[in-house]
N, C-alpha and C positions, 0 to 999 in steps of 0.2 A: 504493500500500500504506500509506503514511504517513497519507493522508486516511482510509482505512478504519479504521485503528487509532485515529485521533483520534476519529472519530465513534462507534466502538464504546466507547471510554473515556467519551465524553460521555454516551452512553445508559445506561451502567452506573450513573450517579449520579441517574437520573431516575425511578425507579419510585415511584409515589405511591399509597399505600393510602388508604382512606376515613378522614376525620377524625373524631375524637370531640369531646366538648364541651370548652369552654374556660371558665375562670373569669376574671372581671375584678374588680378591687377598687376601691372608692371610699371613702377615708377622709373623714369629714365632721365634726363637732366633738365635744367631750367632754360636751355637755349632753344627757342622755337625753330631755329634753322636746322637743328639736328634731328627734328622729329621725322622718323622714317615713314614711308607710305604705309598705310594700314594693310595688314595682311588680308587676303581675300577671305570673305566670310562664306562658309557653306551652311545654309540655313534650310531647315525643313519648311515646307509650305505652311505647316500648322502654326508657325511663329511661336516657338517654345517660350515658356516663362522662365526668366532667370531666377535662380534660387539663392546663390551664394557667391561671394567674392573669394577667389582662391589664391591668386598670385598677383602681387603688385610690384612692378619694376619701374623705377624712374627712368625716363627716356634720356639716354646718353648718346654720344656721337658714335660709339662702337656698339651699335644695338645688338647685333647678332652675338657678339662675345658676351655682352652684359646679360642677355636673356639666357644664354647657356649657363652662366654662373649664378643667376639670381634665384633659381629654384633651390631651396634648402634641401639637403639630403638628410632628413631627420631620422630616417629609419624608425619612425615612431611606433610602428607595430612590432619592432624588435626582431632580432634574428631568432632562428630556431634554437631552442634550449637543448634539444636532444637531436642527435643525428646518428641513426642506427646504420646507415650505409654510407660508404665513401661517395661523395658527389662525383658524377661523371663530367669531365671537362667539356665545356660547351663546344670547343673546337674539334672534338673527336666525333667523326662521322659514325652515327649509330646505324648499323647495317641490319638487314632482315635476319642475317645469321645470328647476331647477338640476341635478337628477340626469340628466334627459334630455339636457341640453347636454353633460355629461361623457360620456355614452354615445355621443352622436353624434361627439364629438371622438375618442374611442377607436376607433370604427368607421372614421373617416377615416384615422387614423394606421395602422391595420392594413391598409387597402387600399393605402396608399402604401408601407409598408415591411415588411409582414408581421407575424406574431404576436410577433416578438422585436424590433420597432422600439424602439430605446432611448428614443425620445421618449414611449413609452407609460408609462414608470415614473411620471412626475409625474402624469399624468392618472389612472392606476389608483389611485395613492396618494390623490389628492384625492377621488376618488369613494368610496374606502373610508372616508375621514374623514367624509364626509357621512353614509354609512350608519351609521358608528359613533356619530355624534351623534344619529341617530334610534334608536339601540339595535337596529339590524338587524345584530347581531354576526356571524351566520353569513355574510351577504353581505360584510360588512366583512372578515372573515377570508379569504374567497376572493379578494377584490381585493388585500388587502395581500400575501397569499402570491404572487399572480401578479406584483405590482410587484417583490417581492423577487427572484423568479426571473428576470424580464426584466433587472433590474439586474445580477444575477450573471452572466448569459450575456454581457452587454456589457462589464462592468467587472471581472470576476473574482470568485472565490468569497468572498474575505475583504476586499472593498473596504468602506470606511467609509460610502459613500453609502447602503448598505442599512440602516443602523442605525435611521432613523426608522420604516421599515416593520416591522422586528423589534420595536421598542418598541410600535408600534401593535398588532401581533399579540398581544403579551403582554397588553396592556390588554383586548382583546376576549376572549381566552381566559379571563382572570380574570373578566370580566363574565358569561361563560357557565358558569363553574364548572369549566372544563377545566384543572385544576391540572397535570396531566401535561404537556400541550402548553405551558402557560405556563412550566413548569420547564425543559423542553427548550430553549425559545427564550431563557430567561434565561441559561442556560449558554452557548448559542451566541453571545449578545450579548457575553459576556466573551471567548469564543474569537476573535471577529472582531477585537477591539481588541488582544488579546494577540499575535495573528499580525501585525497591522499595526504595532504599536509596539515589540514585544519586551518581555522581562521587566524590563529595567532603565530603561525610559523613564518619567519622572515623569507623563506623560500617561495612563499606565495606572492611576495611583493611584485615581481615582474609580471606574473599572470594578472594581478589586479590592474596594473598600469596598462597592460596590453588590451584588456577588455575595455577599460575606460577610453583609451585611444580609439578602439574600434567603434564604440558608440558615437564618438564625435565625428569620426570619418563617415559613418552612416548618416548622421544628421547633416553633415555637409552635402551628401549626395541626395538628401531627402528620401531616404529609404527607411521604412519602419513605421509602424503605427502602434501607439501614438508617438509622434516625434518628441513630445515633451518627456516621455519616459526615457528616451535616449539621453537627454540632458540631465535629468535627475539622477539616472543611474551613473553617468560619468562623474557627477559631483560626489556621489556617495563613494565611488571607487577611489577617486584621487584623494579624498579626505582620509579614507582608510589607509591608503598607501603612505601618506605623510605621517599619520599617527603611528603606523607600524615601524617606519624607519626611525622615528624619534624614540619609540619604546625599546627597540632592539639595539640601535646603534648610537643613540643620543642626538641631541640637537646640534652637535658640532659636525655631524656627517653632512658633507656638501650635497649629497643626493637629495636631501630634503628641500633644497632650493627649487629643483625641478618640479617636485610634487606640489609645492606651494603655488608655483606659477600655473600648474595645471588646474589647481582649485580655482584660481582667479579667472582663468580662461573659461572654464565651464560655468562658474558662478555668473559671469557676465552674460553668457548665453541664456541661462535660466532667467535672469532678470529682464532680458530683452525679448523674451518670448512668453509673456504671461498667459496668453491664450492657449498655447501648446501645453504649458504646465498645468493649467486648469483642466484641460482634457485628460491628461494623464492621471488626474486624481479621481477619475470615475471609478466606481467600485470594481469593475472588471479588470482594471489595470493596476489598481492600488496593491493588490495581492502580490504582483510580480516585484514591485519595488520593495515591499516589506520583506519578501522572501530574500531578496538580495541583501538588505540590511541585516537580516537575521543571520545569513551565512557569514557576514563580515562582522557580526556582533556590533552593528552600527546603531547609534541613537537615531530616533526619528526626528531629525531637527534640520532637514536640509532645505527644502524649498523656501520656507518663510524666513530663512536667515541667510539667503544667498549673498546679499550685499555685505553683510557683516563677515561672512566666511571669506569672500573675495578680498575685502580690505585687510582683514587680519592676516591672510595668507601672504599678501604683498608686504605688509609690515614685518612679517617674520623673515622674509628674504632680506629686507633692509637691516633688521637686527642681526641676522647671520653675518653679513659683511661688516657691520659695525663692530661686532664682537671680535672678529678676526683682525680688524684694525690694520690691514695691510697697507704699507706706505709706498709700495712700488706702483708704477703706472697701471699695471694690469689690475691690481687689487683696488686701486682708487677708482678705476673706470667701472669695475663691476659694482662697487658700492654706489657710485653716482647713477649708473644705469638702473639699479634697483630703486633708488629714490625717484628717478624719472618715471619708472613704471607705476609707482604709487601715484604720482601726479597724473599719469594717463587714466588711472582708475577714477580719480576724482573728476577729471575732465569729461569722461564718458557719461557721468551722471550730473553734469552741469554744476559741479561744485568748483567754481572758478577760482576763488581765493585760495583754497587748499592746493589746487592744481598749480597755480602760479607760485606759491610758496615752495612746493616740492621741486619745481623746475629750477627756481633760484637756488635752493639748497644744493641740488645736484651740480649746478654751475660752480658754486663756491667750493664744493668738495674737490673739484679738479684743479683748484688754484695751487694745491700742494704738489701737483705732479711735476715731473721734469719737463714734460711737453704739454702744458695745459692747453695751448692753442690747438694742437693736433687732436687731443682727446675731446675737447669741447666741440670741435668741428665734426668729429665722428658721431657724437651724440646728438647734436642740435643743429647742424647746418642743413639738414634735409628734412622736410616735413615727412611724417611717418603715419601711414594709415593705421587706425586703431580699431579693435584692440590688437596689441602686439606684445603681450607679456612674454618675456624670455625670448624664445625664437619665433614667437608669433604663429605657432602651428595652427591655431584654430581661427585666426583671421586670414592667414595666408597658408593654405593647406600645403603640407610638405610634399616632397618628391614622390613618396610612395602613394599618397592619395591621388596625385596627378596621374600616375601610371594606372591606378584603378579606374579613374574616370575615363581616360582616353581609350581604354580598351573597347568601350561600348558606346561612346558618345562622340559627337562632332564638336570641333573646337573653332573658335573665332576670336577676333581681337577688336577692342575699342580703344582708340587713341583720344586723348582729351587734355585740356588745360584747366586749371582751377586756381583760385586764390584761397588761402587759408588765413583766417583771422587770428589774432593773438589768443582767442579763446578756443581755437581749434575747429571753428565752423567753416563750412565750404561756402564760398561766394564766387560769382562770375564763372560758373561752370560752362565750358564750351566743348562740345563734342567735335573732334576733328575728323573722325571717320565719316566718310560720305554716306548719307542716308539713302537707302534704296527701299523699294516696296517690300523686299524680303527681310530687311533688318530693322525697319522703322519701329516695330513694336518692342524689340529687344532694346534698342537705343533709348526709347522713351522710358521704359521701366528701369533701365540702368541709371538714367539721369535722375529720375525721382529718388531712387534708392541712395545714390551717392550724395545728393543734396542734404540728406538727413544723417550723413555719417560724420565722424570726427577724425581729425588728424592731430598728431602732436605738432604744435607750432614750432617754427624756428625760434631759437633763443639767442639773443645778442646782449652781451654785458649783463647777463643774469635776468633779463626781462623777455618774456614771450613777445614776439612782434608779428605783424601781418606780413605775409609773403605773397607775391603775385606771380602769375604765369608759371605754376608748377606743372610740368608735363608728365603724364603717366600713360602707360599702356596697360589696359586691363584685358586679361584673357578669360574667356568663359567656355564652359562645356555644357552641352545638353544632350 
């Protein structure tokens, strides 16, 4: 009965509707003469609706090089923790003979020990990996699924040896665009480790973070119903990860900085999407979140305290660098950047005086550096799209999310210029991309959305100032 309840709870979190279009942004420099011609837009006749900003790159003279370097390689979903087979080099040609050898080995093992021979697991997995590298994903999925089931029959439902097969299944489901199955197995991947380690084991921390990242990636892609449950679950998970690091390794462990920034990112999304959060509180969805909290021994204190959680998380990052009190340029810059991020939080919620004070404090901190002008320029000479806590993974989705999107969606670009006030508001927005009957609806929705966004302003002599004609390229997917 407990297994049935667990599976039912797991499935409640996995309903995935079709995705809409996504926007990505590329800031490139403030020289209008260097704005490249807009990339050609390939648009469906249905005029898709943009859902999210993914990548922002300021327009620079060397656009192609800048675009290539601008996408952060966050690896936010993390590498495989277990690897039961040696990976096959991608430059090695996989022949039919290789596949036939594995098929013969599988047939021999079946004749010796039957269909559930435990030695089949490795051979099935290896054959699936060959098909996956050939992009024969349907066959790879069949083989990975069978390898997982053989392993579970012989080693138990929640044994850790099945993790490579589950991760491989997720990869092939993503490649085929089957988001629903990928989501089911991503949640199952966490369940395996939670059952094996327990909620208080530090070995669970990477799995907690990986599932939190996954929920935010799926929110970025507008997959899952209700979407508010994605955000609430991510906030629960990141808060649990931060508390676990502090409990097991202490507040001096630098990894806690990342988790506090993750809390701030997800708390911001919770606060900016009240309608989605309200939907997720319906009785049929509430059980899923409560079960997640129960698994993590989490207090039910998330949604209505999202602002406080985000602010306190960013304050904790500031405290971390203040306590380390590093006087070299790198340490001073990290401290100042943390203070500026706290200012960003205030700015996002129209608390202008605290935001201004934070930016001024960050400016003053860099006065002690050997190269104060260079560090101040790096932090404050370019307007920054918000939110961008830490590496900005959830305002500007990372490289891995981009690869997920482009497998099944069409991409396009919007070039623009805008002014940013001292309070971070957008003024005089001008779309440079030529409007056509095919893209006019996307450009209109994009313009409306950007006018209501915030940017970190340029800071000069410790004071935020207005900046004019900031050129950006936004990339979007749908």
